[in-house]
NUNUGU-936335 format. One record per residue (C-alpha): x, y, z. Coordinates in steps of 0.5 Angstrom, whole numbers, plus 500, padded with zeros to 3 digits. Layout:
BEGIN
<pt X="X" Y="Y" Z="Z"/>
...
***
This chain:
BEGIN
<pt X="033" Y="825" Z="073"/>
<pt X="032" Y="833" Z="073"/>
<pt X="036" Y="834" Z="079"/>
<pt X="042" Y="830" Z="078"/>
<pt X="043" Y="832" Z="070"/>
<pt X="043" Y="840" Z="074"/>
<pt X="042" Y="846" Z="069"/>
<pt X="041" Y="844" Z="062"/>
<pt X="049" Y="845" Z="059"/>
<pt X="052" Y="847" Z="065"/>
<pt X="050" Y="841" Z="070"/>
<pt X="055" Y="836" Z="066"/>
<pt X="060" Y="840" Z="068"/>
<pt X="059" Y="841" Z="074"/>
<pt X="057" Y="834" Z="075"/>
<pt X="061" Y="831" Z="070"/>
<pt X="060" Y="823" Z="071"/>
<pt X="059" Y="824" Z="078"/>
<pt X="052" Y="821" Z="078"/>
<pt X="048" Y="815" Z="081"/>
<pt X="046" Y="809" Z="076"/>
<pt X="038" Y="807" Z="076"/>
<pt X="039" Y="800" Z="076"/>
<pt X="046" Y="794" Z="076"/>
<pt X="047" Y="786" Z="075"/>
<pt X="053" Y="784" Z="075"/>
<pt X="055" Y="777" Z="074"/>
<pt X="047" Y="774" Z="074"/>
<pt X="046" Y="768" Z="071"/>
<pt X="038" Y="766" Z="069"/>
<pt X="036" Y="773" Z="070"/>
<pt X="028" Y="775" Z="067"/>
<pt X="028" Y="782" Z="068"/>
<pt X="021" Y="784" Z="065"/>
<pt X="015" Y="789" Z="067"/>
<pt X="019" Y="794" Z="070"/>
<pt X="019" Y="802" Z="067"/>
<pt X="025" Y="806" Z="069"/>
<pt X="025" Y="813" Z="069"/>
<pt X="030" Y="819" Z="070"/>
<pt X="036" Y="815" Z="071"/>
<pt X="042" Y="820" Z="073"/>
<pt X="047" Y="817" Z="069"/>
<pt X="046" Y="810" Z="065"/>
<pt X="039" Y="807" Z="067"/>
<pt X="040" Y="800" Z="067"/>
<pt X="047" Y="796" Z="067"/>
<pt X="048" Y="788" Z="066"/>
<pt X="055" Y="786" Z="066"/>
<pt X="058" Y="779" Z="065"/>
<pt X="050" Y="776" Z="064"/>
<pt X="050" Y="769" Z="063"/>
<pt X="043" Y="767" Z="061"/>
<pt X="038" Y="775" Z="061"/>
<pt X="032" Y="776" Z="058"/>
<pt X="029" Y="783" Z="059"/>
<pt X="023" Y="784" Z="057"/>
<pt X="017" Y="788" Z="057"/>
<pt X="021" Y="795" Z="059"/>
<pt X="020" Y="801" Z="058"/>
<pt X="027" Y="806" Z="059"/>
<pt X="025" Y="814" Z="059"/>
<pt X="030" Y="819" Z="060"/>
<pt X="028" Y="826" Z="058"/>
<pt X="026" Y="834" Z="060"/>
<pt X="020" Y="835" Z="056"/>
<pt X="016" Y="831" Z="052"/>
<pt X="016" Y="833" Z="044"/>
<pt X="017" Y="828" Z="040"/>
<pt X="024" Y="830" Z="038"/>
<pt X="031" Y="831" Z="042"/>
<pt X="031" Y="839" Z="043"/>
<pt X="037" Y="842" Z="045"/>
<pt X="034" Y="842" Z="052"/>
<pt X="032" Y="834" Z="052"/>
<pt X="040" Y="833" Z="050"/>
<pt X="042" Y="836" Z="055"/>
<pt X="040" Y="830" Z="059"/>
<pt X="048" Y="827" Z="057"/>
<pt X="050" Y="819" Z="059"/>
<pt X="042" Y="817" Z="060"/>
<pt X="044" Y="810" Z="056"/>
<pt X="039" Y="805" Z="057"/>
<pt X="041" Y="798" Z="057"/>
<pt X="048" Y="796" Z="058"/>
<pt X="049" Y="790" Z="057"/>
<pt X="055" Y="785" Z="057"/>
<pt X="056" Y="778" Z="057"/>
<pt X="053" Y="772" Z="053"/>
<pt X="047" Y="768" Z="051"/>
<pt X="042" Y="775" Z="052"/>
<pt X="035" Y="776" Z="049"/>
<pt X="032" Y="783" Z="049"/>
<pt X="025" Y="784" Z="046"/>
<pt X="019" Y="788" Z="047"/>
<pt X="022" Y="794" Z="049"/>
<pt X="021" Y="801" Z="049"/>
<pt X="026" Y="806" Z="051"/>
<pt X="026" Y="813" Z="050"/>
<pt X="033" Y="817" Z="051"/>
<pt X="039" Y="823" Z="050"/>
<pt X="045" Y="816" Z="048"/>
<pt X="045" Y="810" Z="047"/>
<pt X="038" Y="806" Z="047"/>
<pt X="043" Y="800" Z="048"/>
<pt X="051" Y="799" Z="048"/>
<pt X="053" Y="792" Z="048"/>
<pt X="060" Y="793" Z="051"/>
<pt X="065" Y="788" Z="052"/>
<pt X="066" Y="782" Z="058"/>
<pt X="072" Y="781" Z="062"/>
<pt X="072" Y="774" Z="059"/>
<pt X="073" Y="775" Z="052"/>
<pt X="066" Y="776" Z="048"/>
<pt X="060" Y="778" Z="048"/>
<pt X="056" Y="774" Z="044"/>
<pt X="050" Y="771" Z="042"/>
<pt X="045" Y="776" Z="043"/>
<pt X="038" Y="777" Z="041"/>
<pt X="035" Y="784" Z="041"/>
<pt X="028" Y="785" Z="037"/>
<pt X="021" Y="788" Z="037"/>
<pt X="025" Y="795" Z="040"/>
<pt X="022" Y="802" Z="039"/>
<pt X="026" Y="805" Z="041"/>
<pt X="029" Y="814" Z="041"/>
<pt X="036" Y="817" Z="042"/>
<pt X="042" Y="816" Z="040"/>
<pt X="042" Y="809" Z="037"/>
<pt X="044" Y="801" Z="039"/>
<pt X="051" Y="801" Z="040"/>
<pt X="055" Y="795" Z="038"/>
<pt X="063" Y="796" Z="041"/>
<pt X="065" Y="800" Z="047"/>
<pt X="070" Y="807" Z="048"/>
<pt X="074" Y="800" Z="052"/>
<pt X="075" Y="796" Z="046"/>
<pt X="070" Y="790" Z="046"/>
<pt X="071" Y="783" Z="043"/>
<pt X="063" Y="782" Z="039"/>
<pt X="061" Y="776" Z="036"/>
<pt X="053" Y="773" Z="034"/>
<pt X="049" Y="780" Z="035"/>
<pt X="042" Y="779" Z="032"/>
<pt X="038" Y="786" Z="031"/>
<pt X="031" Y="784" Z="028"/>
<pt X="023" Y="787" Z="027"/>
<pt X="025" Y="794" Z="032"/>
<pt X="023" Y="801" Z="030"/>
<pt X="029" Y="807" Z="031"/>
<pt X="026" Y="813" Z="031"/>
<pt X="029" Y="819" Z="031"/>
<pt X="035" Y="817" Z="033"/>
<pt X="041" Y="820" Z="031"/>
<pt X="046" Y="814" Z="030"/>
<pt X="041" Y="808" Z="029"/>
<pt X="045" Y="801" Z="030"/>
<pt X="052" Y="804" Z="030"/>
<pt X="059" Y="800" Z="031"/>
<pt X="063" Y="803" Z="037"/>
<pt X="070" Y="802" Z="038"/>
<pt X="077" Y="804" Z="040"/>
***
């Protein structure tokens, strides 16, 4: 967390992206991730790449410098603290709480084509928002987001493609 983020607004200039991920699962099949608190990751919090059959439920992600019910300038200096980064197919994320300073949930590209068949529901999140797509170019289809509350997000639900 703060040790990896460094001094506000200076730490990123010093460390850049040379910080650890908190949790990673690559090419998981039929994975259940539940009842976990992920707190103050140095970089992206949880990466689930190229999944086929992933359920994330009853989980919380927290990455913040203060407990203010807003994203202060001090909080915003915790760069690149994505909550849940996912790619693959047949993904169900539900009953999750996220408060961070970047993408709350990021649906990214899958090496074998599309990220597809994803249902995100009953999420309570605050950060940049829920991103569909990635800066590296993404193919996505059949993504549903419903019954979720995005409090004080910078963008809400948005598309990210280059």
